[in-house]
N, CA, C and O of each residue as an XYZ file, in Angstrom:
928
protein
N     109.520     93.369     48.494
C     110.922     93.453     48.655
C     111.536     92.757     47.659
O     112.405     93.396     47.066
N     111.298     91.352     47.202
C     111.673     90.437     46.113
C     111.357     91.081     44.915
O     112.086     90.789     43.967
N     110.259     92.059     44.666
C     110.073     92.653     43.526
C     110.834     93.868     43.234
O     111.143     94.180     42.084
N     111.129     94.536     44.241
C     111.928     95.933     44.319
C     113.402     95.544     43.804
O     114.027     96.107     42.906
N     113.925     94.141     44.807
C     115.137     93.676     44.231
C     115.299     93.480     42.916
O     116.312     93.900     42.356
N     114.379     92.853     42.280
C     114.483     92.309     40.860
C     114.264     93.372     40.115
O     114.694     93.319     38.963
N     113.605     94.511     40.525
C     113.580     95.772     39.550
C     115.035     96.282     39.715
O     115.683     96.569     38.708
N     115.486     96.384     40.763
C     116.797     97.045     40.967
C     118.101     96.404     40.078
O     119.095     96.981     39.638
N     117.667     94.892     39.988
C     118.817     94.185     39.279
C     118.918     94.513     38.004
O     119.976     94.842     37.468
N     117.532     94.426     37.298
C     117.275     94.748     36.030
C     117.750     96.161     35.682
O     118.239     96.374     34.573
N     117.635     97.026     36.490
C     117.887     98.404     36.102
C     119.633     98.545     35.959
O     120.213     99.176     35.076
N     120.202     97.863     36.954
C     121.886     97.798     36.946
C     122.389     97.370     35.550
O     123.292     97.900     34.902
N     121.433     96.036     35.129
C     122.028     95.579     34.253
C     122.020     96.288     32.858
O     122.965     96.267     32.070
N     120.840     96.911     32.667
C     120.303     97.719     31.606
C     121.500     99.079     31.436
O     122.021     99.475     30.393
N     121.682     99.556     32.742
C     122.531    100.943     32.503
C     124.213    100.448     32.570
O     124.958    101.242     31.996
N     124.791     99.428     33.098
C     125.864     98.997     33.157
C     126.368     98.433     32.078
O     127.517     98.646     31.689
N     125.235     97.382     31.297
C     125.672     96.367     30.596
C     126.716     95.139     30.637
O     127.320     94.486     29.785
N     126.622     95.145     32.225
C     127.470     94.017     32.752
C     126.497     93.471     33.973
O     125.501     94.021     34.442
N     127.133     92.158     34.351
C     126.248     91.529     35.261
C     125.939     92.149     36.454
O     126.934     92.740     36.875
N     124.794     92.287     37.319
C     124.466     93.169     38.388
C     125.327     92.972     39.562
O     125.252     91.838     40.034
N     126.099     93.759     40.136
C     127.205     93.789     41.229
C     125.976     93.143     42.568
O     126.357     92.357     43.435
N     124.809     93.558     42.505
C     123.947     93.049     43.653
C     123.886     91.357     43.433
O     123.849     90.561     44.372
N     123.884     90.975     41.965
C     123.830     89.449     41.991
C     125.087     88.774     42.415
O     125.072     87.728     43.063
N     126.057     89.315     42.084
C     127.530     89.030     42.402
C     127.876     88.738     43.869
O     128.510     87.777     44.304
N     127.269     89.878     44.620
C     127.369     89.926     46.078
C     126.594     89.043     46.611
O     127.051     88.446     47.586
N     125.373     88.740     46.194
C     124.395     87.752     46.736
C     124.910     86.287     46.554
O     124.752     85.458     47.450
N     125.480     86.011     45.469
C     125.528     84.560     45.129
C     127.076     84.404     45.937
O     127.369     83.260     46.288
N     127.891     85.320     46.184
C     129.100     84.788     46.771
C     128.764     84.646     48.244
O     129.319     83.824     48.973
N     127.794     85.521     48.653
C     127.742     85.683     50.321
C     126.508     84.861     50.850
O     126.290     84.913     52.061
N     125.646     84.075     50.016
C     124.740     83.272     50.489
C     124.935     82.400     51.406
O     125.869     81.618     51.230
N     124.104     82.281     52.656
C     124.515     81.659     53.782
C     124.230     79.936     53.145
O     123.298     79.525     52.453
N     125.342     79.251     53.658
C     125.606     77.707     53.331
C     124.344     76.901     53.819
O     123.938     75.915     53.203
N     123.852     77.299     54.765
C     122.774     76.868     55.833
C     123.591     75.959     56.613
O     124.816     75.982     56.737
N     122.552     74.963     57.243
C     123.360     74.112     58.485
C     124.521     73.854     58.378
O     124.895     73.483     57.266
N     125.385     73.940     59.331
C     125.117     74.036     60.693
C     125.121     75.573     61.011
O     124.919     75.916     62.176
N     125.330     76.473     60.086
C     125.167     77.761     60.177
C     123.327     78.048     59.891
O     122.548     77.567     59.068
N     123.157     79.028     60.976
C     121.672     79.205     60.896
C     121.378     81.008     60.732
O     120.346     81.518     61.169
N     122.305     81.691     60.140
C     122.494     83.052     60.077
C     121.468     83.436     59.021
O     120.569     84.217     59.332
N     121.536     82.994     57.940
C     121.071     83.287     56.768
C     119.994     84.466     56.568
O     119.308     84.783     57.540
N     119.841     85.065     55.446
C     120.110     84.305     54.159
C     121.387     84.850     53.580
O     121.682     84.753     52.389
N     122.035     85.358     54.388
C     123.547     86.125     53.647
C     124.577     86.047     54.926
O     124.200     86.271     56.076
N     125.709     85.756     54.634
C     126.745     85.757     55.863
C     128.250     85.832     55.409
O     128.510     85.362     54.301
N     128.970     86.219     55.940
C     130.470     86.184     55.798
C     131.038     85.403     56.838
O     130.750     85.443     58.034
N     132.147     84.458     56.079
C     132.897     83.613     56.939
C     134.250     84.187     57.014
O     134.821     84.498     55.968
N     134.902     84.382     58.337
C     136.317     84.807     58.583
C     137.191     84.065     58.016
O     137.062     82.891     58.365
N     138.152     84.268     57.181
C     138.991     83.387     56.840
C     140.076     82.945     57.738
O     140.905     82.059     57.535
N     139.890     83.915     59.037
C     141.197     83.296     59.871
C     140.400     82.237     61.066
O     140.713     81.056     61.218
N     139.288     82.972     61.871
C     138.841     82.399     62.705
C     137.649     81.286     62.044
O     137.454     80.365     62.837
N     136.987     81.198     61.029
C     136.233     80.568     60.230
C     134.738     80.818     60.836
O     133.734     80.145     60.603
N     134.847     81.872     61.609
C     133.280     82.331     62.167
C     132.410     82.894     61.203
O     132.893     83.546     60.278
N     130.866     82.681     61.327
C     130.293     83.288     60.491
C     129.707     84.513     61.141
O     129.564     84.522     62.364
N     129.317     85.674     60.317
C     128.908     86.821     60.752
C     127.738     87.388     60.057
O     128.147     87.997     59.069
N     126.424     87.444     60.161
C     125.172     87.673     59.846
C     125.187     88.689     58.655
O     125.495     89.786     59.119
N     125.018     88.747     57.566
C     124.927     90.159     56.793
C     123.651     90.741     56.552
O     122.861     90.125     55.837
N     123.336     91.836     57.044
C     122.187     92.647     56.634
C     122.396     93.676     55.523
O     123.412     93.985     54.902
N     121.230     94.083     55.459
C     121.127     94.803     54.109
C     122.286     95.744     54.065
O     123.073     95.700     53.120
N     122.430     96.635     55.093
C     123.334     97.616     55.048
C     124.945     97.252     54.740
O     125.772     98.007     54.228
N     125.155     95.810     55.223
C     126.402     95.282     54.863
C     126.760     95.113     53.531
O     127.770     95.496     52.940
N     125.580     94.347     53.051
C     125.211     94.011     51.674
C     125.701     95.184     50.499
O     126.489     95.083     49.559
N     124.974     96.192     50.928
C     124.967     97.471     50.119
C     126.436     98.075     50.214
O     126.987     98.495     49.197
N     127.112     98.114     51.570
C     128.657     98.404     51.602
C     129.440     97.661     50.700
O     130.460     98.171     50.237
N     129.095     96.518     50.389
C     129.969     95.761     49.570
C     129.758     95.737     48.184
O     130.561     95.299     47.360
N     128.619     96.237     47.942
C     127.822     96.353     46.326
C     128.747     97.669     45.620
O     129.253     97.700     44.499
N     128.765     98.516     46.485
C     129.312    100.033     46.163
C     130.809     99.842     45.522
O     131.120    100.398     44.468
N     131.658     99.045     46.221
C     132.972     99.000     45.795
C     133.121     97.911     44.713
O     134.044     97.998     43.904
N     132.293     96.946     44.674
C     132.142     96.207     43.638
C     131.790     96.952     42.067
O     132.310     96.494     41.050
N     131.008     97.942     42.029
C     130.524     98.684     41.022
C     131.648     99.591     40.824
O     131.766    100.096     39.707
N     132.586     99.907     41.835
C     133.459    100.894     41.387
C     134.953    100.145     41.007
O     136.028    100.737     40.906
N     134.687     98.484     40.802
C     135.773     97.852     40.122
C     136.513     97.006     41.340
O     137.452     96.259     41.066
N     136.111     97.140     42.496
C     136.599     96.173     43.604
C     136.420     94.774     43.198
O     135.373     94.398     42.672
N     137.561     93.874     43.461
C     137.315     92.500     43.151
C     136.618     91.760     44.350
O     137.053     91.943     45.487
N     135.557     90.937     44.127
C     134.996     90.125     45.225
C     134.838     89.023     44.594
O     133.968     88.914     43.730
N     135.603     88.096     44.905
C     135.726     86.717     44.304
C     135.560     85.642     45.458
O     134.925     84.594     45.337
N     136.002     85.920     46.210
C     135.796     85.210     47.624
C     135.784     85.538     48.918
O     136.391     86.608     48.940
N     135.415     85.234     50.187
C     135.323     85.772     51.351
C     136.462     86.527     51.856
O     136.414     87.399     52.724
N     137.632     86.055     51.146
C     138.843     86.734     51.461
C     138.784     88.406     50.583
O     139.431     89.440     50.746
N     138.027     88.138     49.933
C     137.963     89.684     49.297
C     137.245     90.854     49.986
O     137.432     92.021     49.642
N     136.406     90.484     50.986
C     135.564     91.365     51.867
C     136.495     92.657     52.552
O     137.337     92.452     53.427
N     136.201     93.942     52.019
C     136.986     94.787     52.530
C     137.038     94.982     54.067
O     136.135     94.646     54.833
N     138.166     95.544     54.410
C     138.856     95.498     56.209
C     137.557     96.424     56.786
O     136.930     96.028     57.769
N     137.221     97.628     56.130
C     136.376     98.244     57.007
C     134.902     97.669     56.860
O     134.114     98.346     57.522
N     134.389     96.765     56.280
C     133.169     96.036     56.383
C     133.510     94.683     57.378
O     132.578     94.129     57.962
N     134.847     94.218     57.519
C     134.804     93.107     58.335
C     135.009     93.752     59.936
O     134.601     93.148     60.929
N     135.829     95.303     60.008
C     135.734     96.003     61.255
C     134.434     96.138     61.733
O     134.019     95.824     62.849
N     133.730     96.704     60.661
C     131.909     96.848     61.601
C     131.369     95.807     61.923
O     130.664     95.817     62.932
N     131.548     94.508     61.112
C     130.856     93.431     61.700
C     131.442     92.929     62.910
O     130.635     92.412     63.682
N     132.870     92.956     63.336
C     133.431     92.669     64.374
C     132.901     93.702     65.573
O     132.547     93.242     66.658
N     132.882     94.786     65.361
C     132.174     95.858     66.447
C     131.057     95.666     66.573
O     130.708     95.841     67.741
N     129.867     95.224     65.578
C     128.600     94.744     65.851
C     128.553     93.544     66.899
O     127.857     93.511     67.914
N     129.397     92.607     66.466
C     129.240     91.270     67.199
C     129.699     91.513     68.766
O     129.208     90.972     69.757
N     130.804     92.502     68.719
C     131.285     92.833     70.123
C     130.140     93.507     70.762
O     129.826     92.895     71.782
N     129.476     94.430     70.568
C     128.224     95.295     71.124
C     127.173     94.158     71.305
O     126.498     94.224     72.331
N     126.989     93.330     70.620
C     125.817     92.260     70.975
C     126.581     91.190     72.225
O     126.013     90.689     73.195
N     127.387     91.113     72.001
C     128.091     90.305     73.089
C     128.144     91.112     74.421
O     127.881     90.474     75.441
N     128.445     92.408     74.542
C     128.535     93.031     75.772
C     126.934     93.407     76.312
O     126.715     93.491     77.520
N     125.915     93.611     75.363
C     124.874     93.774     75.820
C     124.108     92.407     76.502
O     123.400     92.339     77.507
N     124.477     91.501     75.681
C     124.043     90.120     76.309
C     124.403     89.883     77.643
O     123.651     89.382     78.479
N     125.835     90.334     77.886
C     126.525     89.881     79.073
C     125.999     90.753     80.411
O     126.011     90.440     81.601
N     125.507     92.039     79.702
C     124.985     93.036     80.847
C     123.521     92.477     81.043
O     123.079     92.379     82.188
N     122.813     92.135     80.028
C     121.560     91.456     80.388
C     121.397     90.447     81.216
O     120.476     90.325     82.024
N     122.474     89.553     80.992
C     122.343     88.635     82.022
C     123.161     88.636     83.390
O     123.424     87.729     84.180
N     123.464     89.992     83.373
C     124.257     90.167     85.005
C     125.808     89.545     84.954
O     126.327     89.353     86.053
N     126.423     89.284     84.014
C     127.579     88.632     83.842
C     128.697     89.740     83.713
O     128.378     90.819     83.215
N     129.671     89.578     84.034
C     131.025     90.269     83.823
C     131.614     90.079     82.493
O     131.441     89.037     81.861
N     132.413     91.219     81.989
C     132.799     91.138     80.536
C     133.799     89.645     80.710
O     134.371     89.270     81.734
N     133.781     89.011     79.428
C     134.885     88.040     79.512
C     136.094     88.198     79.765
O     136.653     89.208     79.338
N     136.650     87.451     80.356
C     138.283     87.625     80.553
C     138.204     88.308     82.147
O     139.274     88.343     82.756
N     137.145     88.775     82.744
C     137.413     89.490     84.140
C     136.486     88.655     85.142
O     135.326     88.454     84.785
N     136.765     88.336     85.929
C     135.863     87.492     87.247
C     134.887     88.612     87.520
O     135.064     89.801     87.255
N     133.660     87.970     88.179
C     132.657     88.857     88.828
C     133.329     89.637     89.757
O     134.444     89.278     90.135
N     132.716     90.850     90.265
C     133.078     91.703     91.289
C     132.162     91.271     92.607
O     130.943     91.175     92.745
N     133.306     91.045     93.542
C     132.658     90.698     94.765
C     132.486     91.954     95.761
O     133.618     92.215     96.169
N     131.585     92.808     96.305
C     131.412     93.536     97.032
C     131.124     93.181     98.541
O     131.163     94.071     99.390
N     130.853     91.963     98.847
C     130.555     91.733    100.283
C     131.250     92.172    101.471
O     130.623     92.332    102.518
N     132.527     92.385    101.396
C     133.287     92.556    102.102
C     134.013     93.893    102.323
O     135.026     94.050    103.003
N     133.276     94.914    101.581
C     134.393     96.225    101.372
C     134.136     96.990    102.372
O     134.877     97.955    102.562
N     133.044     96.746    103.235
C     133.030     97.902    104.708
C     133.853     97.580    105.816
O     133.993     96.462    106.313
N     134.378     98.622    106.160
C     135.556     98.428    107.650
C     135.022     97.543    108.373
O     133.818     97.364    108.191
N     135.661     96.782    109.325
C     135.320     96.434    110.627
C     135.349     96.930    111.668
O     136.007     97.971    111.686
N     134.832     96.588    112.751
C     134.700     97.697    114.065
C     136.031     98.072    114.310
O     136.362     99.222    114.602
N     136.771     97.156    114.200
C     138.557     97.135    114.753
C     138.901     98.458    113.821
O     139.143     99.544    114.349
N     138.901     98.257    112.285
C     139.358     99.020    111.657
C     138.758    100.506    111.756
O     139.472    101.483    111.530
N     137.467    100.614    112.090
C     136.866    102.058    112.209
C     137.471    102.394    113.272
O     137.899    103.545    113.196
N     137.703    101.850    114.292
C     138.286    102.607    115.504
C     139.754    103.553    115.220
O     140.059    104.595    115.800
N     140.474    102.892    114.230
C     141.763    103.401    114.009
C     141.621    104.337    112.904
O     142.664    104.845    112.492
N     140.299    104.724    112.235
C     140.251    105.465    111.188
C     140.687    104.974    109.938
O     140.833    105.823    109.059
N     140.931    103.778    109.654
C     141.311    103.035    108.647
C     140.089    101.993    108.038
O     139.075    101.594    108.611
N     140.392    101.820    107.193
C     139.723    100.846    106.566
C     140.204     99.806    105.423
O     141.153    100.117    104.704
N     139.502     98.495    105.254
C     140.271     97.378    104.359
C     139.195     97.238    103.380
O     137.977     97.281    103.552
N     139.940     97.046    102.231
C     138.902     96.791    101.080
C     139.363     95.413    100.620
O     140.558     95.202    100.415
N     138.307     94.342    100.430
C     138.562     92.917    100.154
C     139.251     93.261     98.656
O     138.966     94.103     97.804
N     140.178     92.332     98.721
C     140.909     92.122     97.408
C     140.088     91.693     96.208
O     140.316     92.091     95.065
N     139.161     90.892     96.529
C     138.191     90.185     95.486
C     137.196     91.288     94.903
O     136.320     91.079     94.064
N     137.532     92.614     95.569
C     136.506     93.395     94.886
C     137.091     94.141     93.681
O     136.436     94.903     92.969
N     138.320     93.863     93.531
C     139.046     94.223     92.424
C     139.430     93.389     91.529
O     140.318     92.541     91.626
N     138.409     93.751     90.189
C     138.794     92.690     89.089
C     140.186     92.622     88.589
O     140.959     93.567     88.436
N     140.399     91.321     88.350
C     141.670     91.095     87.773
C     141.723     90.380     86.393
O     140.989     89.408     86.220
N     142.426     90.741     85.548
C     142.184     90.305     84.237
C     142.817     88.966     84.050
O     144.038     88.840     84.149
N     142.003     87.930     83.773
C     142.759     86.528     83.454
C     143.006     86.193     82.231
O     142.226     86.538     81.343
N     144.093     85.486     81.965
C     144.732     85.209     80.854
C     143.633     84.236     80.137
O     143.283     83.292     80.845
N     143.105     84.308     78.996
C     142.435     83.651     78.259
C     142.977     82.535     77.499
O     142.334     81.526     77.209
N     144.298     82.781     77.162
C     144.876     81.542     76.679
C     146.135     80.880     77.635
O     146.894     81.529     78.356
N     146.133     79.638     77.463
C     147.075     79.109     78.318
C     148.391     78.284     77.335
O     149.537     78.071     77.731
N     147.902     77.976     76.179
C     148.668     77.246     75.463
C     150.209     77.984     74.930
O     150.130     79.030     74.286
N     151.098     77.597     75.124
C     152.459     78.493     74.751
C     152.630     77.991     73.149
O     152.357     76.887     72.679
N     153.065     78.938     72.610
C     152.872     78.940     71.025
C     154.315     78.714     70.566
O     154.470     78.504     69.363
N     155.402     78.728     71.367
C     156.682     78.272     70.988
C     157.252     78.934     69.802
O     157.701     78.148     68.967
N     157.346     80.219     69.518
C     157.537     80.807     68.601
C     159.202     80.775     68.332
O     159.925     81.229     69.219
N     159.719     80.309     67.270
C     161.160     80.253     67.031
C     161.955     81.555     66.732
O     161.448     82.389     65.982
N     163.259     81.783     67.320
C     163.773     82.837     67.149
C     164.029     84.021     67.863
O     163.395     83.982     68.918
N     164.666     85.032     67.753
C     164.624     86.211     68.726
C     162.907     86.903     68.951
O     162.183     87.112     67.978
N     162.602     87.100     69.957
C     161.190     87.461     70.312
C     161.041     88.829     69.651
O     160.017     88.926     68.976
N     161.886     89.995     69.691
C     161.439     91.066     69.248
C     161.479     90.931     67.613
O     160.655     91.520     66.913
N     162.443     90.159     67.109
C     162.270     89.844     65.310
C     160.761     89.056     65.024
O     160.162     88.992     63.951
N     160.403     88.548     66.197
C     159.126     87.755     65.835
C     157.946     88.850     65.875
O     157.112     88.596     65.006
N     157.713     89.709     66.446
C     156.994     90.872     66.888
C     156.871     91.704     65.466
O     155.796     92.002     64.947
N     158.252     92.043     64.903
C     158.295     92.784     63.688
C     157.949     92.126     62.482
O     157.573     92.736     61.481
N     158.093     90.624     62.569
C     157.732     89.819     61.438
C     155.989     89.592     61.511
O     155.244     89.537     60.532
N     155.718     89.516     62.494
C     154.240     89.625     62.538
C     153.417     90.613     62.172
O     152.352     90.397     61.595
N     153.921     91.974     62.532
C     153.391     93.309     62.096
C     153.717     93.294     60.737
O     152.852     93.919     60.124
N     154.707     92.794     59.887
C     154.853     92.868     58.514
C     153.650     91.936     57.898
O     152.896     92.385     57.035
N     153.551     90.779     58.344
C     152.496     89.993     57.906
C     151.088     90.436     58.068
O     150.194     90.245     57.244
N     150.985     90.984     59.095
C     149.465     91.774     59.048
C     149.431     92.762     58.075
O     148.427     93.027     57.414
N     150.560     93.338     57.968
C     150.066     94.774     56.803
C     150.261     94.214     55.530
O     149.856     94.949     54.629
N     150.799     93.041     55.129
C     150.743     92.335     54.043
C     149.249     91.990     53.715
O     148.956     91.731     52.548
N     148.350     91.976     54.640
C     147.081     91.419     54.593
C     145.876     92.424     54.041
O     144.734     92.100     53.715
N     146.536     93.854     54.039
C     145.290     95.036     53.949
C     146.279     95.846     52.718
O     147.454     95.655     52.407
N     145.434     96.646     52.280
C     145.858     97.304     51.304
C     145.966     99.112     51.719
O     146.785     99.918     51.278
N     144.937     99.334     52.617
C     145.112    100.623     53.044
C     146.235    101.246     53.954
O     146.508    100.902     55.104
N     146.734    102.075     53.325
C     147.768    102.839     54.247
C     147.671    102.853     55.518
O     148.365    102.282     56.359
N     146.593    103.670     55.657
C     145.997    103.945     57.282
C     146.152    102.634     58.162
O     146.555    102.676     59.324
N     145.746    101.303     57.414
C     145.654    100.291     58.279
C     146.999     99.722     58.539
O     147.267     99.018     59.513
N     147.858    100.084     57.572
C     149.162     99.666     57.796
C     150.050    100.240     58.576
O     151.027     99.622     58.999
N     149.780    101.648     58.891
C     150.360    102.212     59.647
C     149.677    102.042     60.964
O     150.390    102.175     61.959
N     148.548    101.800     61.116
C     147.866    101.332     62.695
C     148.897     99.916     63.236
O     149.428     99.851     64.345
N     148.978     99.074     62.370
C     149.665     97.800     62.718
C     151.310     98.272     62.936
O     152.005     97.512     63.611
N     151.719     99.086     62.568
C     153.105     99.522     62.496
C     153.034    100.377     64.192
O     153.996    100.406     64.960
N     151.948    100.880     64.420
C     152.049    101.753     65.451
C     151.823    100.858     66.748
O     152.140    101.225     67.879
N     151.142     99.445     66.388
C     150.774     98.619     67.572
C     152.334     97.653     67.777
O     152.793     97.304     68.865
N     152.811     97.430     66.705
C     154.215     96.853     66.788
C     154.984     97.503     67.695
O     155.442     96.932     68.685
N     155.241     99.124     67.340
C     155.874     99.963     68.233
C     155.874    100.084     69.487
O     156.824    100.384     70.210
N     154.167     99.715     69.938
C     153.643     99.595     71.405
C     154.390     98.652     71.882
O     155.212     98.910     72.762
N     154.244     97.466     71.411
C     154.771     96.042     71.928
C     156.217     96.006     72.336
O     156.667     95.537     73.382
N     157.061     96.731     71.075
C     158.381     96.514     71.507
C     158.904     97.817     72.566
O     159.913     97.710     73.263
N     158.121     98.915     72.548
C     158.744    100.156     73.569
C     157.992     99.330     74.969
O     158.569     99.657     76.006
N     157.026     98.502     75.158
C     156.795     98.114     76.507
C     157.376     96.678     76.728
O     157.008     96.006     77.692
N     158.330     96.197     75.781
C     159.141     95.010     75.953
C     158.179     93.844     76.081
O     158.380     92.957     76.910
N     157.042     93.841     75.190
C     156.239     92.781     75.189
C     156.563     91.891     74.040
O     156.636     92.375     72.911
N     156.781     90.497     74.272
C     156.623     89.895     73.094
C     155.357     89.021     72.587
O     154.324     89.128     73.248
N     155.361     88.380     71.743
C     154.093     87.780     71.073
C     153.321     86.814     71.902
O     152.093     86.799     71.988
N     154.219     85.938     72.558
C     153.628     84.795     73.589
C     152.852     85.549     74.952
O     151.918     85.036     75.568
N     153.375     86.676     75.214
C     152.946     87.468     76.405
C     151.744     88.160     75.689
O     150.730     87.850     76.314
N     151.490     88.844     74.797
C     150.365     89.410     74.137
C     149.080     88.253     73.962
O     147.866     88.371     74.127
N     149.740     87.357     73.645
C     148.540     86.044     73.217
C     148.130     85.929     74.528
O     146.931     86.134     74.719
N     148.925     85.609     75.633
C     148.342     85.036     76.856
C     147.434     86.274     77.633
O     146.354     86.071     78.188
N     148.060     87.479     77.548
C     147.196     88.511     78.166
C     145.634     88.545     77.367
O     144.665     88.766     78.093
N     145.435     88.360     76.108
C     144.218     88.591     75.296
C     143.899     90.239     75.635
O     142.719     90.367     75.965
N     144.473     91.222     75.637
C     143.997     92.360     75.966
C     144.167     93.728     74.772
O     145.073     94.559     74.844
N     143.310     93.722     73.927
C     143.513     94.620     72.833
C     143.363     95.985     73.625
O     143.839     96.958     73.040
N     142.830     96.197     74.755
C     142.618     97.390     75.462
C     144.117     98.064     75.711
O     144.352     99.260     75.886
N     144.903     97.152     75.684
C     146.591     97.631     75.752
C     146.942     98.510     74.631
O     147.481     99.607     74.779
N     146.591     97.947     73.409
C     147.070     98.793     72.114
C     146.126    100.135     72.105
O     146.721    101.196     71.914
N     144.789    100.177     72.282
C     143.982    101.210     72.147
C     144.651    102.149     72.994
O     145.027    103.240     72.564
N     144.850    101.707     74.410
C     145.397    102.963     75.319
C     146.487    103.715     74.784
O     146.683    104.891     75.092
N     147.405    102.885     73.766
C     148.345    103.293     73.111
C     147.943    103.931     71.592
O     148.694    103.872     70.619
N     146.798    104.460     71.596
C     146.107    105.073     70.313
C     146.172    104.145     68.994
O     146.332    104.669     67.892
N     146.038    102.717     69.146
C     145.634    102.055     68.002
C     144.380    102.120     68.013
O     143.684    102.338     69.004
N     143.934    101.892     66.658
C     142.442    102.068     66.601
C     141.936    100.586     67.025
O     142.623     99.565     67.042
N     140.522    100.724     67.373
C     140.148     99.240     68.041
C     140.375     98.086     67.049
O     140.904     97.054     67.462
N     139.963     98.216     65.623
C     139.757     97.091     64.899
C     141.063     96.719     64.816
O     141.171     95.510     64.612
N     142.136     97.326     64.900
C     143.351     96.729     64.506
C     143.873     96.202     65.955
O     144.506     95.148     66.008
N     143.650     96.809     66.898
C     144.188     96.237     68.309
C     143.488     94.800     68.359
O     144.164     93.811     68.643
N     142.261     94.709     68.109
C     141.808     93.166     68.275
C     142.411     92.148     67.608
O     142.676     91.019     68.022
N     142.648     92.739     66.310
C     143.153     91.775     65.193
C     144.797     91.461     65.509
O     145.313     90.347     65.419
N     145.474     92.683     65.891
C     146.758     92.187     66.577
C     146.711     91.295     67.531
O     147.739     90.674     67.801
N     145.573     91.062     68.197
C     145.934     90.265     69.528
C     145.393     88.683     69.004
O     145.937     87.617     69.292
N     144.232     88.867     68.201
C     143.696     87.631     67.775
C     144.210     86.455     66.754
O     143.796     85.308     66.583
N     145.193     87.135     66.193
C     145.863     86.189     65.032
C     146.850     85.685     65.333
O     147.264     84.890     64.489
N     147.660     85.839     66.521
C     148.675     85.682     66.783
C     149.154     84.171     66.459
O     150.101     83.924     65.713
N     148.345     83.155     67.143
C     148.259     81.676     67.010
C     148.042     81.504     65.598
O     148.790     80.617     65.185
N     147.517     81.861     64.936
C     147.265     81.293     63.202
C     148.670     81.728     62.402
O     149.177     81.031     61.523
N     149.183     82.958     62.849
C     150.544     83.361     62.241
C     151.876     82.565     62.776
O     152.915     82.454     62.125
N     151.637     82.012     64.136
C     152.589     81.561     64.781
C     152.752     79.903     64.091
O     153.865     79.382     64.018
N     151.757     79.339     63.715
C     151.757     78.016     63.008
C     152.395     78.407     61.804
O     153.343     77.697     61.470
N     152.115     79.331     61.096
C     152.681     79.346     59.658
C     154.255     79.640     59.707
O     155.103     79.246     58.906
N     154.471     80.604     61.098
C     155.905     80.820     60.986
C     156.785     79.787     61.246
O     157.886     79.640     60.717
N     156.229     79.018     62.142
C     157.183     78.113     62.769
C     157.283     76.887     61.413
O     158.291     76.180     61.382
N     156.438     76.742     60.577
C     156.806     75.785     59.326
C     157.606     76.802     58.360
O     158.268     76.075     57.618
N     157.792     77.852     58.105
C     158.836     78.814     57.410
C     159.855     79.140     57.789
O     160.719     79.530     57.004
N     160.089     79.062     59.374
C     161.065     79.611     59.882
C     162.428     78.534     59.438
O     162.437     77.303     59.409
N     163.382     79.376     59.161
C     164.760     78.388     58.857
C     164.679     77.733     57.462
O     165.524     76.949     57.032
N     163.461     78.175     56.732
C     163.363     77.349     55.332
C     164.138     77.956     54.745
O     164.395     77.663     53.577
């Protein structure tokens, strides 16, 4: 494999007359090592600082735009489509792990089905009673108040514009605008969205899954910056 890689790198340099795109990608995304143990290559999310293991198909997806002139000088430059692929694969792994361990999805309590059968007294009247614990209820994952200054609806719009400023793809910008519209139409402010931690709300409003997750997960990071700049 190493010989094939070296051959490929050499061929690229001969044909392009420029440093190999593979070398550039490998050098930038080389895993730093402990405490990260994902190696040999990983991407560090600039928001949550979480490390994501990069496999061959991820690296290839990064090399191709570099060969076409895309700038890749830092982890912040990793294209949005590659990020969303990594997020989706991580979620799939988590879902499989929870299913394997017999656990409920994060944010939902386990389902209790021990008391769902009607009692003799209810059977005689032709009615049945279902234990309320058998119906899963979403539990808020966030309890810390963000205390976002200013009008709440203006904060939703400002947050959406900030999200759009972090992407260049017009389709992604439109998805963030769609998420903003869903927020305002349902009279939700950012603190409520942050407390609910429910990307599914946006997905049900026809927002792409990756944008829905990003719209929910970045609120606290944005709020810190917004409070510093508010009124400046």
